[in-house]
N, CA, C and O atoms as a printed pandas DataFrame, in Angstrom:
     atom_number atom_name residue_name chain_id  residue_number  x_coord  y_coord  z_coord
0              1         N          UNK        A               1  -14.075   11.927   28.976
1              2        CA          UNK        A               1  -13.485   12.035   30.285
2              3         C          UNK        A               1  -12.399   13.119   30.299
3              4         O          UNK        A               1  -12.327   13.908   31.241
4              5         N          UNK        A               2  -11.561   13.161   29.266
5              6        CA          UNK        A               2  -10.517   14.171   29.177
6              7         C          UNK        A               2  -10.899   15.187   28.119
7              8         O          UNK        A               2  -11.511   14.836   27.111
8              9         N          UNK        A               3  -10.542   16.449   28.339
9             10        CA          UNK        A               3  -10.858   17.455   27.333
10            11         C          UNK        A               3  -10.129   17.156   26.031
11            12         O          UNK        A               3   -8.941   16.836   26.026
12            13         N          UNK        A               4  -10.861   17.266   24.932
13            14        CA          UNK        A               4  -10.262   17.031   23.626
14            15         C          UNK        A               4  -10.495   18.247   22.757
15            16         O          UNK        A               4  -11.467   18.984   22.925
16            17         N          UNK        A               5   -9.596   18.435   21.840
17            18        CA          UNK        A               5   -9.672   19.569   20.937
18            19         C          UNK        A               5   -9.886   19.040   19.529
19            20         O          UNK        A               5   -9.100   18.231   19.036
20            21         N          UNK        A               6  -10.946   19.497   18.886
21            22        CA          UNK        A               6  -11.181   19.145   17.491
22            23         C          UNK        A               6  -10.456   20.171   16.650
23            24         O          UNK        A               6  -10.531   21.370   16.920
24            25         N          UNK        A               7   -9.758   19.707   15.635
25            26        CA          UNK        A               7   -9.018   20.648   14.810
26            27         C          UNK        A               7   -9.975   21.466   13.965
27            28         O          UNK        A               7  -10.848   20.919   13.291
28            29         N          UNK        A               8   -9.807   22.769   14.004
29            30        CA          UNK        A               8  -10.722   23.704   13.352
30            31         C          UNK        A               8  -10.582   23.691   11.836
31            32         O          UNK        A               8  -11.588   23.638   11.128
32            33         N          UNK        A               9   -9.367   23.738   11.330
33            34        CA          UNK        A               9   -9.164   23.928    9.902
34            35         C          UNK        A               9   -9.132   22.633    9.104
35            36         O          UNK        A               9   -9.442   22.651    7.913
36            37         N          UNK        A              10   -8.770   21.517    9.714
37            38        CA          UNK        A              10   -8.725   20.261    8.965
38            39         C          UNK        A              10   -9.906   19.364    9.309
39            40         O          UNK        A              10   -9.859   18.161    9.056
40            41         N          UNK        A              11  -10.950   19.925    9.874
41            42        CA          UNK        A              11  -12.113   19.148   10.290
42            43         C          UNK        A              11  -12.710   18.360    9.120
43            44         O          UNK        A              11  -13.164   17.229    9.295
44            45         N          UNK        A              12  -12.707   18.962    7.928
45            46        CA          UNK        A              12  -13.309   18.316    6.762
46            47         C          UNK        A              12  -12.543   17.048    6.379
47            48         O          UNK        A              12  -13.148   16.052    5.983
48            49         N          UNK        A              13  -11.219   17.086    6.497
49            50        CA          UNK        A              13  -10.413   15.965    6.041
50            51         C          UNK        A              13  -10.009   15.003    7.157
51            52         O          UNK        A              13   -9.489   13.923    6.877
52            53         N          UNK        A              14  -10.236   15.374    8.407
53            54        CA          UNK        A              14   -9.821   14.516    9.511
54            55         C          UNK        A              14  -10.792   14.634   10.672
55            56         O          UNK        A              14  -11.210   15.729   11.045
56            57         N          UNK        A              15  -11.136   13.507   11.227
57            58        CA          UNK        A              15  -12.001   13.485   12.410
58            59         C          UNK        A              15  -11.172   13.230   13.664
59            60         O          UNK        A              15  -11.722   12.969   14.735
60            61         N          UNK        A              16   -9.867   13.304   13.532
61            62        CA          UNK        A              16   -8.973   13.044   14.654
62            63         C          UNK        A              16   -9.162   14.108   15.731
63            64         O          UNK        A              16   -9.364   15.287   15.439
64            65         N          UNK        A              17   -9.090   13.662   16.976
65            66        CA          UNK        A              17   -9.206   14.557   18.120
66            67         C          UNK        A              17   -7.850   14.617   18.815
67            68         O          UNK        A              17   -7.056   13.679   18.750
68            69         N          UNK        A              18   -7.610   15.733   19.477
69            70        CA          UNK        A              18   -6.330   15.967   20.130
70            71         C          UNK        A              18   -6.552   16.234   21.612
71            72         O          UNK        A              18   -7.173   17.236   21.966
72            73         N          UNK        A              19   -6.050   15.348   22.498
73            74        CA          UNK        A              19   -6.203   15.585   23.937
74            75         C          UNK        A              19   -5.498   16.869   24.353
75            76         O          UNK        A              19   -4.630   17.378   23.644
76            77         N          UNK        A              20   -5.882   17.370   25.491
77            78        CA          UNK        A              20   -5.253   18.559   26.051
78            79         C          UNK        A              20   -3.736   18.388   26.009
79            80         O          UNK        A              20   -3.224   17.338   26.396
80            81         N          UNK        A              21   -3.015   19.402   25.547
81            82        CA          UNK        A              21   -1.557   19.279   25.409
82            83         C          UNK        A              21   -0.819   18.970   26.711
83            84         O          UNK        A              21    0.321   18.507   26.673
84            85         N          UNK        A              22   -1.443   19.215   27.851
85            86        CA          UNK        A              22   -0.781   18.914   29.125
86            87         C          UNK        A              22   -0.813   17.419   29.439
87            88         O          UNK        A              22   -0.158   16.972   30.380
88            89         N          UNK        A              23   -1.562   16.651   28.667
89            90        CA          UNK        A              23   -1.678   15.208   28.900
90            91         C          UNK        A              23   -0.723   14.433   27.993
91            92         O          UNK        A              23   -0.267   14.933   26.965
92            93         N          UNK        A              24   -0.439   13.214   28.400
93            94        CA          UNK        A              24    0.328   12.275   27.584
94            95         C          UNK        A              24   -0.277   10.895   27.836
95            96         O          UNK        A              24   -1.062   10.715   28.767
96            97         N          UNK        A              25    0.088    9.934   27.009
97            98        CA          UNK        A              25   -0.428    8.579   27.226
98            99         C          UNK        A              25    0.031    8.076   28.595
99           100         O          UNK        A              25   -0.729    7.412   29.300
100          101         N          UNK        A              26    1.259    8.386   28.967
101          102        CA          UNK        A              26    1.776    7.941   30.271
102          103         C          UNK        A              26    0.974    8.546   31.423
103          104         O          UNK        A              26    0.654    7.848   32.385
104          105         N          UNK        A              27    0.648    9.838   31.334
105          106        CA          UNK        A              27   -0.140   10.482   32.392
106          107         C          UNK        A              27   -1.544    9.891   32.451
107          108         O          UNK        A              27   -2.078    9.645   33.533
108          109         N          UNK        A              28   -2.133    9.669   31.288
109          110        CA          UNK        A              28   -3.480    9.096   31.246
110          111         C          UNK        A              28   -3.461    7.668   31.791
111          112         O          UNK        A              28   -4.392    7.253   32.480
112          113         N          UNK        A              29   -2.398    6.916   31.483
113          114        CA          UNK        A              29   -2.286    5.556   32.007
114          115         C          UNK        A              29   -2.195    5.571   33.534
115          116         O          UNK        A              29   -2.803    4.729   34.195
116          117         N          UNK        A              30   -1.449    6.511   34.098
117          118        CA          UNK        A              30   -1.350    6.615   35.556
118          119         C          UNK        A              30   -2.716    6.908   36.180
119          120         O          UNK        A              30   -3.052    6.366   37.232
120          121         N          UNK        A              31   -3.494    7.760   35.532
121          122        CA          UNK        A              31   -4.855    8.033   36.016
122          123         C          UNK        A              31   -5.725    6.780   35.922
123          124         O          UNK        A              31   -6.565    6.530   36.786
124          125         N          UNK        A              32   -5.514    5.996   34.861
125          126        CA          UNK        A              32   -6.230    4.732   34.685
126          127         C          UNK        A              32   -5.875    3.764   35.815
127          128         O          UNK        A              32   -6.757    3.102   36.361
128          129         N          UNK        A              33   -4.597    3.678   36.166
129          130        CA          UNK        A              33   -4.143    2.811   37.266
130          131         C          UNK        A              33   -4.827    3.232   38.568
131          132         O          UNK        A              33   -5.333    2.391   39.311
132          133         N          UNK        A              34   -4.836    4.540   38.838
133          134        CA          UNK        A              34   -5.482    5.048   40.052
134          135         C          UNK        A              34   -6.967    4.691   40.066
135          136         O          UNK        A              34   -7.500    4.283   41.098
136          137         N          UNK        A              35   -7.629    4.842   38.929
137          138        CA          UNK        A              35   -9.050    4.503   38.824
138          139         C          UNK        A              35   -9.262    3.017   39.130
139          140         O          UNK        A              35  -10.167    2.656   39.882
140          141         N          UNK        A              36   -8.426    2.166   38.547
141          142        CA          UNK        A              36   -8.555    0.723   38.777
142          143         C          UNK        A              36   -8.337    0.377   40.248
143          144         O          UNK        A              36   -9.058   -0.455   40.799
144          145         N          UNK        A              37   -7.360    0.998   40.882
145          146        CA          UNK        A              37   -7.091    0.734   42.295
146          147         C          UNK        A              37   -8.265    1.164   43.172
147          148         O          UNK        A              37   -8.645    0.454   44.103
148          149         N          UNK        A              38   -8.834    2.324   42.870
149          150        CA          UNK        A              38   -9.971    2.825   43.649
150          151         C          UNK        A              38  -11.207    1.943   43.493
151          152         O          UNK        A              38  -12.045    1.875   44.392
152          153         N          UNK        A              39  -11.315    1.267   42.347
153          154        CA          UNK        A              39  -12.495    0.458   42.058
154          155         C          UNK        A              39  -12.214   -1.038   42.099
155          156         O          UNK        A              39  -13.005   -1.838   41.601
156          157         N          UNK        A              40  -11.078   -1.414   42.698
157          158        CA          UNK        A              40  -10.693   -2.825   42.835
158          159         C          UNK        A              40  -10.748   -3.573   41.510
159          160         O          UNK        A              40  -11.287   -4.677   41.427
160          161         N          UNK        A              41  -10.190   -2.963   40.487
161          162        CA          UNK        A              41  -10.131   -3.576   39.165
162          163         C          UNK        A              41   -8.684   -3.899   38.820
163          164         O          UNK        A              41   -7.761   -3.226   39.276
164          165         N          UNK        A              42   -8.500   -4.929   38.017
165          166        CA          UNK        A              42   -7.159   -5.299   37.566
166          167         C          UNK        A              42   -6.834   -4.481   36.313
167          168         O          UNK        A              42   -7.485   -4.649   35.282
168          169         N          UNK        A              43   -5.835   -3.601   36.391
169          170        CA          UNK        A              43   -5.519   -2.768   35.225
170          171         C          UNK        A              43   -4.782   -3.555   34.148
171          172         O          UNK        A              43   -4.066   -4.513   34.440
172          173         N          UNK        A              44   -4.966   -3.139   32.919
173          174        CA          UNK        A              44   -4.217   -3.718   31.805
174          175         C          UNK        A              44   -2.776   -3.236   31.901
175          176         O          UNK        A              44   -2.489   -2.230   32.551
176          177         N          UNK        A              45   -1.883   -3.954   31.255
177          178        CA          UNK        A              45   -0.487   -3.511   31.244
178          179         C          UNK        A              45   -0.385   -2.207   30.454
179          180         O          UNK        A              45   -1.258   -1.881   29.650
180          181         N          UNK        A              46    0.692   -1.475   30.699
181          182        CA          UNK        A              46    0.860   -0.211   29.976
182          183         C          UNK        A              46    0.974   -0.461   28.478
183          184         O          UNK        A              46    0.487    0.336   27.675
184          185         N          UNK        A              47    1.606   -1.547   28.103
185          186        CA          UNK        A              47    1.741   -1.884   26.676
186          187         C          UNK        A              47    0.364   -2.116   26.047
187          188         O          UNK        A              47    0.082   -1.609   24.961
188          189         N          UNK        A              48   -0.481   -2.876   26.723
189          190        CA          UNK        A              48   -1.835   -3.137   26.219
190          191         C          UNK        A              48   -2.643   -1.852   26.178
191          192         O          UNK        A              48   -3.351   -1.591   25.205
192          193         N          UNK        A              49   -2.542   -1.054   27.225
193          194        CA          UNK        A              49   -3.275    0.215   27.288
194          195         C          UNK        A              49   -2.863    1.117   26.129
195          196         O          UNK        A              49   -3.709    1.699   25.450
196          197         N          UNK        A              50   -1.558    1.225   25.913
197          198        CA          UNK        A              50   -1.033    2.072   24.836
198          199         C          UNK        A              50   -1.515    1.576   23.467
199          200         O          UNK        A              50   -1.880    2.376   22.606
200          201         N          UNK        A              51   -1.513    0.247   23.273
201          202        CA          UNK        A              51   -1.949   -0.332   21.993
202          203         C          UNK        A              51   -3.417    0.002   21.739
203          204         O          UNK        A              51   -3.773    0.439   20.644
204          205         N          UNK        A              52   -4.260   -0.199   22.736
205          206        CA          UNK        A              52   -5.688    0.106   22.594
206          207         C          UNK        A              52   -5.892    1.602   22.388
207          208         O          UNK        A              52   -6.674    2.014   21.532
208          209         N          UNK        A              53   -5.197    2.404   23.165
209          210        CA          UNK        A              53   -5.328    3.859   23.072
210          211         C          UNK        A              53   -4.989    4.340   21.662
211          212         O          UNK        A              53   -5.705    5.163   21.092
212          213         N          UNK        A              54   -3.903    3.825   21.109
213          214        CA          UNK        A              54   -3.434    4.292   19.801
214          215         C          UNK        A              54   -4.226    3.714   18.633
215          216         O          UNK        A              54   -4.386    4.381   17.611
216          217         N          UNK        A              55   -4.722    2.487   18.766
217          218        CA          UNK        A              55   -5.377    1.829   17.641
218          219         C          UNK        A              55   -6.898    1.946   17.655
219          220         O          UNK        A              55   -7.514    1.984   16.590
220          221         N          UNK        A              56   -7.515    2.005   18.823
221          222        CA          UNK        A              56   -8.970    1.959   18.907
222          223         C          UNK        A              56   -9.623    3.334   19.001
223          224         O          UNK        A              56  -10.800    3.491   18.678
224          225         N          UNK        A              57   -8.861    4.319   19.441
225          226        CA          UNK        A              57   -9.415    5.661   19.598
226          227         C          UNK        A              57   -8.786    6.577   18.569
227          228         O          UNK        A              57   -7.612    6.430   18.228
228          229         N          UNK        A              58   -9.557    7.507   18.082
229          230        CA          UNK        A              58   -9.085    8.418   17.045
230          231         C          UNK        A              58   -8.446    9.648   17.693
231          232         O          UNK        A              58   -8.888   10.779   17.492
232          233         N          UNK        A              59   -7.397    9.395   18.473
233          234        CA          UNK        A              59   -6.728   10.464   19.214
234          235         C          UNK        A              59   -5.274   10.567   18.786
235          236         O          UNK        A              59   -4.659    9.585   18.370
236          237         N          UNK        A              60   -4.747   11.755   18.894
237          238        CA          UNK        A              60   -3.343   11.972   18.588
238          239         C          UNK        A              60   -2.805   13.081   19.474
239          240         O          UNK        A              60   -3.523   14.028   19.797
240          241         N          UNK        A              61   -1.546   12.964   19.866
241          242        CA          UNK        A              61   -0.919   14.009   20.660
242          243         C          UNK        A              61   -0.131   14.970   19.783
243          244         O          UNK        A              61    0.413   15.959   20.273
244          245         N          UNK        A              62   -0.070   14.684   18.500
245          246        CA          UNK        A              62    0.634   15.567   17.585
246          247         C          UNK        A              62   -0.329   16.593   17.035
247          248         O          UNK        A              62   -1.444   16.263   16.631
248          249         N          UNK        A              63    0.107   17.840   17.022
249          250        CA          UNK        A              63   -0.747   18.883   16.474
250          251         C          UNK        A              63   -0.613   18.868   14.955
251          252         O          UNK        A              63    0.492   18.710   14.438
252          253         N          UNK        A              64   -1.705   19.029   14.242
253          254        CA          UNK        A              64   -1.630   19.104   12.786
254          255         C          UNK        A              64   -0.932   20.395   12.364
255          256         O          UNK        A              64   -0.767   21.316   13.163
256          257         N          UNK        A              65   -0.531   20.444   11.105
257          258        CA          UNK        A              65    0.149   21.637   10.605
258          259         C          UNK        A              65   -0.749   22.860   10.670
259          260         O          UNK        A              65   -0.281   23.967   10.937
260          261         N          UNK        A              66   -2.022   22.663   10.430
261          262        CA          UNK        A              66   -2.966   23.771   10.516
262          263         C          UNK        A              66   -3.472   23.843   11.945
263          264         O          UNK        A              66   -3.892   22.832   12.508
264          265         N          UNK        A              67   -3.437   25.009   12.525
265          266        CA          UNK        A              67   -3.812   25.183   13.919
266          267         C          UNK        A              67   -5.263   25.637   14.019
267          268         O          UNK        A              67   -5.886   25.954   13.005
268          269         N          UNK        A              68   -5.800   25.669   15.221
269          270        CA          UNK        A              68   -7.168   26.132   15.419
270          271         C          UNK        A              68   -7.190   27.650   15.510
271          272         O          UNK        A              68   -6.174   28.280   15.802
272          273         N          UNK        A              69   -8.346   28.226   15.260
273          274        CA          UNK        A              69   -8.470   29.682   15.339
274          275         C          UNK        A              69   -8.439   30.120   16.804
275          276         O          UNK        A              69   -8.624   29.309   17.711
276          277         N          UNK        A              70   -8.204   31.409   17.016
277          278        CA          UNK        A              70   -8.079   31.951   18.374
278          279         C          UNK        A              70   -9.371   31.781   19.169
279          280         O          UNK        A              70   -9.323   31.500   20.366
280          281         N          UNK        A              71  -10.526   31.948   18.520
281          282        CA          UNK        A              71  -11.812   31.812   19.207
282          283         C          UNK        A              71  -11.993   30.390   19.730
283          284         O          UNK        A              71  -12.379   30.192   20.883
284          285         N          UNK        A              72  -11.716   29.410   18.888
285          286        CA          UNK        A              72  -11.847   28.012   19.309
286          287         C          UNK        A              72  -10.801   27.665   20.368
287          288         O          UNK        A              72  -11.081   26.910   21.299
288          289         N          UNK        A              73   -9.617   28.209   20.227
289          290        CA          UNK        A              73   -8.569   27.948   21.216
290          291         C          UNK        A              73   -8.989   28.470   22.591
291          292         O          UNK        A              73   -8.838   27.772   23.593
292          293         N          UNK        A              74   -9.516   29.695   22.640
293          294        CA          UNK        A              74   -9.978   30.254   23.917
294          295         C          UNK        A              74  -11.098   29.394   24.498
295          296         O          UNK        A              74  -11.115   29.121   25.698
296          297         N          UNK        A              75  -12.031   28.968   23.651
297          298        CA          UNK        A              75  -13.151   28.136   24.098
298          299         C          UNK        A              75  -12.630   26.820   24.686
299          300         O          UNK        A              75  -13.111   26.361   25.722
300          301         N          UNK        A              76  -11.657   26.229   24.025
301          302        CA          UNK        A              76  -11.114   24.950   24.488
302          303         C          UNK        A              76  -10.340   25.073   25.793
303          304         O          UNK        A              76  -10.148   24.077   26.490
304          305         N          UNK        A              77   -9.898   26.262   26.130
305          306        CA          UNK        A              77   -9.165   26.479   27.373
306          307         C          UNK        A              77  -10.097   26.654   28.571
307          308         O          UNK        A              77   -9.645   26.630   29.716
308          309         N          UNK        A              78  -11.394   26.830   28.317
309          310        CA          UNK        A              78  -12.365   27.025   29.392
310          311         C          UNK        A              78  -12.620   25.724   30.140
311          312         O          UNK        A              78  -12.378   24.639   29.613
312          313         N          UNK        A              79  -13.102   25.837   31.354
313          314        CA          UNK        A              79  -13.519   24.643   32.088
314          315         C          UNK        A              79  -14.785   24.104   31.433
315          316         O          UNK        A              79  -15.428   24.803   30.649
316          317         N          UNK        A              80  -15.135   22.888   31.747
317          318        CA          UNK        A              80  -16.330   22.281   31.156
318          319         C          UNK        A              80  -17.567   23.103   31.499
319          320         O          UNK        A              80  -18.435   23.297   30.648
320          321         N          UNK        A              81  -17.656   23.585   32.731
321          322        CA          UNK        A              81  -18.806   24.401   33.138
322          323         C          UNK        A              81  -18.862   25.699   32.334
323          324         O          UNK        A              81  -19.935   26.116   31.898
324          325         N          UNK        A              82  -17.707   26.337   32.139
325          326        CA          UNK        A              82  -17.678   27.572   31.357
326          327         C          UNK        A              82  -18.012   27.301   29.894
327          328         O          UNK        A              82  -18.668   28.113   29.241
328          329         N          UNK        A              83  -17.557   26.156   29.381
329          330        CA          UNK        A              83  -17.882   25.793   27.999
330          331         C          UNK        A              83  -19.385   25.624   27.832
331          332         O          UNK        A              83  -19.955   26.055   26.830
332          333         N          UNK        A              84  -20.027   24.996   28.815
333          334        CA          UNK        A              84  -21.478   24.815   28.744
334          335         C          UNK        A              84  -22.184   26.163   28.654
335          336         O          UNK        A              84  -23.143   26.314   27.896
336          337         N          UNK        A              85  -21.717   27.136   29.420
337          338        CA          UNK        A              85  -22.330   28.466   29.405
338          339         C          UNK        A              85  -22.151   29.150   28.053
339          340         O          UNK        A              85  -23.011   29.917   27.621
340          341         N          UNK        A              86  -21.044   28.872   27.398
341          342        CA          UNK        A              86  -20.736   29.560   26.146
342          343         C          UNK        A              86  -20.948   28.688   24.912
343          344         O          UNK        A              86  -20.575   29.077   23.806
344          345         N          UNK        A              87  -21.544   27.512   25.098
345          346        CA          UNK        A              87  -21.706   26.573   23.984
346          347         C          UNK        A              87  -22.513   27.160   22.831
347          348         O          UNK        A              87  -22.156   26.965   21.669
348          349         N          UNK        A              88  -23.588   27.872   23.132
349          350        CA          UNK        A              88  -24.429   28.423   22.065
350          351         C          UNK        A              88  -23.627   29.383   21.183
351          352         O          UNK        A              88  -23.702   29.315   19.956
352          353         N          UNK        A              89  -22.869   30.265   21.804
353          354        CA          UNK        A              89  -22.044   31.199   21.040
354          355         C          UNK        A              89  -20.985   30.482   20.224
355          356         O          UNK        A              89  -20.701   30.861   19.088
356          357         N          UNK        A              90  -20.402   29.445   20.806
357          358        CA          UNK        A              90  -19.384   28.681   20.082
358          359         C          UNK        A              90  -20.013   27.930   18.906
359          360         O          UNK        A              90  -19.438   27.872   17.820
360          361         N          UNK        A              91  -21.190   27.359   19.131
361          362        CA          UNK        A              91  -21.883   26.664   18.046
362          363         C          UNK        A              91  -22.188   27.625   16.898
363          364         O          UNK        A              91  -22.077   27.250   15.731
364          365         N          UNK        A              92  -22.572   28.858   17.220
365          366        CA          UNK        A              92  -22.820   29.867   16.178
366          367         C          UNK        A              92  -21.530   30.190   15.429
367          368         O          UNK        A              92  -21.536   30.362   14.210
368          369         N          UNK        A              93  -20.436   30.268   16.161
369          370        CA          UNK        A              93  -19.131   30.517   15.541
370          371         C          UNK        A              93  -18.803   29.403   14.544
371          372         O          UNK        A              93  -18.378   29.673   13.421
372          373         N          UNK        A              94  -19.001   28.167   14.956
373          374        CA          UNK        A              94  -18.728   27.019   14.085
374          375         C          UNK        A              94  -19.642   27.054   12.864
375          376         O          UNK        A              94  -19.204   26.759   11.752
376          377         N          UNK        A              95  -20.914   27.415   13.066
377          378        CA          UNK        A              95  -21.847   27.484   11.941
378          379         C          UNK        A              95  -21.423   28.566   10.948
379          380         O          UNK        A              95  -21.493   28.355    9.737
380          381         N          UNK        A              96  -20.983   29.724   11.450
381          382        CA          UNK        A              96  -20.498   30.790   10.556
382          383         C          UNK        A              96  -19.294   30.301    9.758
383          384         O          UNK        A              96  -19.160   30.598    8.571
384          385         N          UNK        A              97  -18.431   29.557   10.415
385          386        CA          UNK        A              97  -17.260   28.998    9.742
386          387         C          UNK        A              97  -17.694   28.043    8.623
387          388         O          UNK        A              97  -17.183   28.115    7.505
388          389         N          UNK        A              98  -18.634   27.154    8.930
389          390        CA          UNK        A              98  -19.124   26.211    7.922
390          391         C          UNK        A              98  -19.796   26.945    6.767
391          392         O          UNK        A              98  -19.610   26.589    5.603
392          393         N          UNK        A              99  -20.582   27.974    7.097
393          394        CA          UNK        A              99  -21.246   28.761    6.054
394          395         C          UNK        A              99  -20.230   29.446    5.150
395          396         O          UNK        A              99  -20.413   29.503    3.934
396          397         N          UNK        A             100  -19.166   29.962    5.740
397          398        CA          UNK        A             100  -18.148   30.634    4.924
398          399         C          UNK        A             100  -17.417   29.633    4.028
399          400         O          UNK        A             100  -17.042   29.967    2.904
400          401         N          UNK        A             101  -17.213   28.412    4.518
401          402        CA          UNK        A             101  -16.600   27.383    3.674
402          403         C          UNK        A             101  -17.491   27.048    2.484
403          404         O          UNK        A             101  -17.008   26.887    1.363
404          405         N          UNK        A             102  -18.810   26.943    2.738
405          406        CA          UNK        A             102  -19.753   26.665    1.651
406          407         C          UNK        A             102  -19.734   27.789    0.628
407          408         O          UNK        A             102  -19.715   27.535   -0.577
408          409         N          UNK        A             103  -19.740   29.037    1.101
409          410        CA          UNK        A             103  -19.720   30.188    0.190
410          411         C          UNK        A             103  -18.431   30.196   -0.624
411          412         O          UNK        A             103  -18.448   30.488   -1.819
412          413         N          UNK        A             104  -17.334   29.881    0.014
413          414        CA          UNK        A             104  -16.054   29.834   -0.689
414          415         C          UNK        A             104  -16.080   28.761   -1.770
415          416         O          UNK        A             104  -15.605   28.984   -2.883
416          417         N          UNK        A             105  -16.637   27.596   -1.440
417          418        CA          UNK        A             105  -16.720   26.510   -2.418
418          419         C          UNK        A             105  -17.626   26.896   -3.581
419          420         O          UNK        A             105  -17.332   26.576   -4.733
420          421         N          UNK        A             106  -18.729   27.586   -3.283
421          422        CA          UNK        A             106  -19.642   28.024   -4.345
422          423         C          UNK        A             106  -18.948   29.033   -5.256
423          424         O          UNK        A             106  -19.163   29.014   -6.468
424          425         N          UNK        A             107  -18.125   29.907   -4.696
425          426        CA          UNK        A             107  -17.375   30.871   -5.504
426          427         C          UNK        A             107  -16.398   30.166   -6.433
427          428         O          UNK        A             107  -16.169   30.613   -7.557
428          429         N          UNK        A             108  -15.824   29.063   -5.964
429          430        CA          UNK        A             108  -14.883   28.302   -6.791
430          431         C          UNK        A             108  -15.598   27.622   -7.949
431          432         O          UNK        A             108  -15.064   27.515   -9.053
432          433         N          UNK        A             109  -16.822   27.162   -7.674
433          434        CA          UNK        A             109  -17.590   26.442   -8.706
434          435         C          UNK        A             109  -18.121   27.443   -9.676
435          436         O          UNK        A             109  -18.801   27.074  -10.634
């Protein structure tokens, strides 16, 4: 539902996803409240929402020490429609990255 950023450099050691930096748990909770009101649903308390958000989903608002590359950063800034148009090129970029990691590991061995 919300755009998430996968960390480029620590992907091997972490599957954690990072929501768009303009979002916060409080902002997402407010959107959840609006959704519940529009659909006549009883929303969970903010405390319960925060607990589930932090414990059940592999999301974090803290950026890791290693940042994403410029190509991935630009891709992540695109709208969903623009990302769909450029997905093939981005997938090739990711594959080249994975291939270079394999080659680097083979050089070490």
